[in-house]
Structure formats: structure tokens, C-alpha cells
C-alpha positions in Angstrom: 41.5 73.5 -75.3 37.9 72.2 -74.0 37.8 68.9 -72.2 36.7 66.0 -74.6 33.2 64.6 -73.1 33.2 61.1 -71.5 30.1 58.7 -72.4 28.9 57.1 -69.5 28.7 53.4 -69.5 26.0 51.4 -68.7 26.9 49.0 -65.3 27.8 45.6 -65.4 25.1 42.8 -66.6 24.0 41.3 -62.8 24.2 37.6 -63.1 21.4 35.7 -63.6 22.0 33.6 -60.2 22.0 37.2 -58.0 18.5 38.1 -59.5 15.4 37.1 -57.3 12.5 35.2 -58.2 10.2 33.7 -56.2 9.3 29.7 -56.4 6.8 27.5 -54.2 8.0 27.4 -51.1 9.5 23.8 -49.9 8.4 22.4 -45.8 9.8 20.7 -43.6 6.9 19.5 -41.3 2.8 19.1 -42.6 2.1 21.1 -39.5 4.4 24.0 -41.7 2.7 23.2 -44.9 -1.2 23.0 -43.5 -0.4 26.3 -42.1 0.8 28.2 -45.2 -2.1 26.5 -47.5 -4.6 27.8 -44.5 -3.1 31.1 -45.2 -2.8 30.9 -49.2 -6.5 29.6 -49.1 -7.6 32.2 -47.1 -6.0 34.8 -49.1 -7.2 33.5 -52.3 -10.5 33.3 -51.3 -10.3 37.4 -50.0 -9.1 37.5 -53.1 -11.9 36.3 -55.4 -14.4 38.2 -53.2 -12.5 41.8 -54.1 -13.1 40.3 -58.0 -16.6 39.8 -57.3 -16.5 36.5 -57.7 -19.3 35.4 -55.0 -22.8 35.4 -55.2 -25.0 34.7 -51.8 -23.5 31.6 -50.1 -23.1 29.6 -53.4 -19.1 29.0 -53.7 -16.4 27.5 -52.4 -12.6 26.7 -52.4 -10.7 23.8 -50.7 -7.3 22.7 -50.1 -6.6 19.3 -49.5 -5.0 18.8 -45.9 -1.5 17.3 -46.3 -1.7 15.1 -43.3 -5.0 13.8 -42.5 -6.7 11.2 -45.2 -9.4 12.4 -47.1 -10.1 16.0 -45.1 -10.0 19.1 -47.0 -10.4 22.8 -45.2 -12.6 25.0 -47.0 -14.8 28.3 -46.3 -17.8 28.1 -44.0 -21.2 28.4 -45.0 -22.5 32.2 -45.1 -19.3 34.1 -44.3 -18.2 36.6 -46.9 -15.2 35.7 -48.5 -13.5 38.9 -48.0 -13.7 38.5 -44.2 -11.8 35.4 -43.7 -8.6 34.3 -42.4 -6.7 30.7 -41.5 -8.8 31.0 -38.6 -11.8 30.7 -40.0 -11.3 27.9 -42.3 -13.2 24.4 -41.8 -11.2 20.8 -41.5 -14.0 18.3 -43.6 -13.9 15.1 -44.0 -15.0 13.4 -47.6 -18.1 12.4 -45.9 -19.1 16.4 -45.0 -18.3 15.9 -41.5 -16.5 19.2 -39.8 -13.7 17.9 -38.2 -12.2 21.4 -36.7 -14.1 24.5 -36.8 -17.2 26.3 -35.3 -19.7 26.7 -38.3 -21.7 24.7 -40.4 -19.9 23.7 -44.3 -22.5 23.7 -47.2 -22.5 19.8 -47.4 -24.1 19.1 -51.3 -21.2 22.3 -52.5 -18.5 20.4 -50.4 -19.8 16.9 -51.9 -18.3 18.3 -55.4 -15.1 19.2 -53.7 -14.8 15.9 -52.0 -15.2 13.9 -55.1 -13.0 15.9 -57.4 -10.2 15.3 -54.8 -10.8 11.7 -54.4 -10.4 11.1 -57.9 -7.9 13.5 -58.5 -5.4 13.0 -56.2 -2.5 15.2 -57.9 -5.3 18.2 -57.1 -4.4 20.3 -54.1 -7.1 22.9 -54.2 -10.6 22.9 -56.5 -12.2 26.2 -56.6 -15.9 26.6 -57.6 -17.9 30.2 -57.2 -19.8 32.2 -59.3 -18.8 34.5 -62.1 -21.0 36.4 -64.7 -18.7 35.0 -67.9 -18.4 31.9 -66.9 -22.2 31.2 -66.3 -22.5 32.9 -69.9 -20.6 30.7 -71.6 -22.0 27.5 -69.4 -25.8 29.2 -70.6 -24.1 28.4 -74.0 -23.1 24.8 -73.5 -19.4 25.7 -74.7 -15.9 24.7 -74.2 -13.2 27.7 -73.6 -11.5 28.4 -77.6 -8.1 28.9 -78.2 -9.2 32.8 -79.3 -6.6 34.6 -77.4 -2.6 33.7 -76.2 -4.0 33.4 -72.7 -7.2 31.0 -73.6 -4.4 28.6 -75.3 -3.6 27.6 -71.5 -6.8 25.7 -71.9 -6.7 24.2 -75.1 -7.3 20.5 -74.8 -7.4 20.7 -71.3 -11.1 21.9 -70.3 -14.2 19.9 -70.4 -17.7 20.3 -70.7 -20.2 18.6 -69.0 -23.2 19.1 -71.3 -26.1 18.6 -69.2 -27.3 20.2 -66.1 -25.9 18.8 -63.1 -28.4 19.0 -60.3 -28.3 18.2 -56.1 -26.5 14.8 -55.9 -24.6 14.8 -59.1 -20.8 15.0 -57.4 -19.5 11.9 -59.0 -20.9 12.7 -62.0 -19.0 16.2 -62.2 -15.7 14.6 -60.9 -15.8 12.1 -64.0 -16.2 14.4 -66.1 -13.5 16.6 -65.4 -11.4 13.9 -65.9 -7.5 14.9 -66.5 -8.5 18.9 -67.2 -7.8 21.8 -65.4 -10.9 23.7 -66.0 -14.4 22.6 -66.5 -17.5 24.1 -67.8 -21.0 22.9 -66.2 -23.5 23.7 -68.5 -26.3 26.2 -66.9 -23.8 26.8 -63.7 -20.6 28.1 -64.7 -16.6 27.1 -63.8 -14.7 24.6 -62.2 -10.8 24.7 -61.8 -8.2 22.9 -59.9 -4.2 23.0 -59.3 -1.7 21.3 -57.2 -1.8 24.7 -55.1 -4.3 27.1 -54.2 -2.7 29.9 -56.0 -2.6 27.8 -58.7 -6.8 26.6 -58.9 -7.5 30.2 -58.2 -5.5 31.8 -61.1 -6.9 29.4 -63.4 -10.4 30.5 -62.3 -9.9 33.7 -62.8 -8.0 33.2 -66.2 -11.1 30.9 -67.6 -13.0 33.4 -66.1 -11.8 36.5 -68.6 -11.0 34.1 -71.4 -14.9 33.5 -71.4 -15.5 36.9 -71.3 -13.1 37.7 -74.3 -14.4 35.1 -76.2 -18.0 36.2 -75.8 -17.2 39.8 -76.6 -15.4 38.1 -80.0 -18.2 36.4 -80.8 -20.8 39.7 -80.0 -18.5 41.6 -82.7 -18.1 39.4 -85.1 -16.7 36.0 -86.4 -13.4 35.1 -83.9 -10.3 33.7 -85.4 -9.2 30.4 -83.6 -5.2 30.1 -83.1 -4.0 26.8 -84.6 -3.5 23.2 -83.3 -0.2 23.8 -83.3 0.1 27.2 -82.3 -2.5 26.7 -79.2 -0.8 23.4 -77.9 3.0 25.5 -78.0 1.4 28.2 -75.9 -0.2 26.0 -73.6 2.8 24.4 -73.0 4.5 27.9 -72.0 1.7 29.2 -70.3 -0.4 26.1 -69.0 1.8 24.5 -66.6 0.4 25.2 -62.4 3.9 26.5 -61.7 2.9 29.3 -64.4 -0.6 29.4 -62.5 1.0 30.5 -59.2 4.0 32.4 -60.5 0.4 34.6 -62.1 -1.3 34.4 -58.9 1.3 35.9 -56.8 0.5 39.9 -57.3 -3.1 39.5 -57.3 -2.3 38.1 -53.9 -0.4 41.2 -52.4 -3.2 43.7 -51.7 -4.6 40.9 -49.9 -1.9 39.0 -48.4 -2.3 38.1 -44.7 -0.6 40.5 -42.6 -0.3 38.2 -39.3 
């Protein structure tokens, strides 16, 4: 008599509390937090360089120091993003004076970062660099629209400075940003902020990609916007700085510090 086959049973479900999920770290001292912010800021710069989001010497990313009032870490003037490590970053005060570091800072560009940081105490990091689709959207003087699920992260959470902001307009840029996570600077491009370097970087990358899809869709035909209710609900789910931090982690793996 042939043996009856025994059907294999799947393993028991793993309890949720035993499953790993990375969350933003918490630090015991300002020194530990400073070292981490500098490491992440340098990694974000390398990521943006890898994505091609720099153009000459124009791009900057800044992160608030966790201890020194009105002081911020920023990339040095004239250095490629992709070559930067934590040791290359400058500590610059709100007046544009280098407090720590060996190179110059682009004071006109940094003035925008300082103004945003001062106006937004909740902001840890500011990204203002160059990418083609954000600049194309800015040339049209348009906001990011809810044309995709991903773009809904910016629904009623991005602003437009609808006039060209030149040198010396740092305060006006900070006012135009208001409480939002992203600003479209007409005829210039995008600026994003977040409560970590990773969040600010993800919002810049996501805004650039949203601008790309928006422009492609418009070129192909009439766009269909997600409804107000749907866009708000989607933003509530995917539009937090924590969601941005989580989204940025896989992108940082190829450029993570080996130190």
C-alpha cells in the first residue's frame, strides 16, 4: 500500500515585535548627535552628486548643529558633492563666518540657508541644489500638483515664490517657504527642508521626480488631478518627515560612509 503524501506546513508567523525596522536614532550627547548629523549630511551630499543634482558650485545642503546656536554644517565652496566626507564639512554661523573648517563658503548661497533655519526652528536640514525638472517647473512658475500618489506628499505643502529672487533676497525666500516642506523658486528650481538631512534630501529627490512626471504628463495630454480628499489622505500617510527618512535609507546604502 503506497504511503500517503504529507503536505508541508508553512512556518508559524514571526511575531511582529521580533521583526526589524529601522527608526531614527536617539543620542545621549550633543557630540554623538553632531557626529551623526555630519556623517549623514556628507552621505546625502554624495547621494545628490551621484544622482547628478549639482551644477558647478551652486548646490548646498546644510544641517543645524545640535548644540551651537545659529551655527550650521554645510559643504565647502567649490568641492564636488561626491568627494565629500564628514571631515570636509564647514561649521558656519548665521552671518556666514566659518567657525570650523579650512575652506570658504559661498556666502550668498548660504545666506538663504541661514534665513530658512532662523525662520523655521523645526528644520534641521535645508537642500537647495540643481536638478533639471525642478528648474523646468520653476521656469513655468508652477506648483507641484497632485498628479500621482507620490506627488501627494507635497499637496498643500509646497509654495511658489512667483518672482525671480536674486542675491540678497534670502529673507524673502524664507518667508515664501512659510510652514511648508518645499518651495519652487521661479526661474531657479527647488528648495526643500526636513527634520533630518535624510528627510530634506528625500523631499528634494521626490519633488524633482514629481516635477518630472508632471511635465511629462502635461506634454502627453490633459492631466487628471487626484481629488482634494484623496490627496490629503495620501499626504497624511506618506508626507511626514519620518516617512521621508525611511524612504531615504535604501538610497544612502551605496554611498554610506565606510569609516
